[in-house]
Residue, then its C-alpha position, 0 to 999 in steps of 0.5 A: m497511492p499514499i496509503i502504504v500497507n506494512l503487512d510484510v513488516m508486521l509478519a516479519r516482526r512476529k516471525m509468521r509466514s503469510k500462509e499461517l496468517a491466511e489460515r488463521i484469518g480465513i482468507s487465501e494466501q493469494n489475498v494475503s499476498l495482494l494485501k502485502s504488495g499493496k495491490v488492493k483498493g480496499m480492505r474490509f474492517d473485519t479482515l483488518d480486525k482479524i489481522c490485528a488480533v492475530l498479529d497483536c497490533q494496531p491498524g496503524d502498524i499495518l496501514e500508513y499514510r504518506p502524502p505525495d511528494d509535492d516537489l515531485v508533483d510540481m516537477m512532473h507538472d512543469a515537464v508536461e507544460d514544457l512538452s506542451r509548449r514545445r509541441r505548439r511552437p512552429a518548426 
């Protein structure tokens, strides 16, 4: 996914542990861990608001967009086409 969560970076900059953030924003440590790892599909704006308030940062300090690497996508596409051609060839 091209959205990167940099929550761990901001926590380190603020010298704060996940447990403290969780307590201060009112969510479980497990959910903070999921946010940090990027294993979530979304985040409520009120949660993002609380995180930014506690960490004294902007949403862009936590969330980052990185477009997919077009060269890698093209390379993968070519590899799939090559495999398809090999399978269609008579032995």
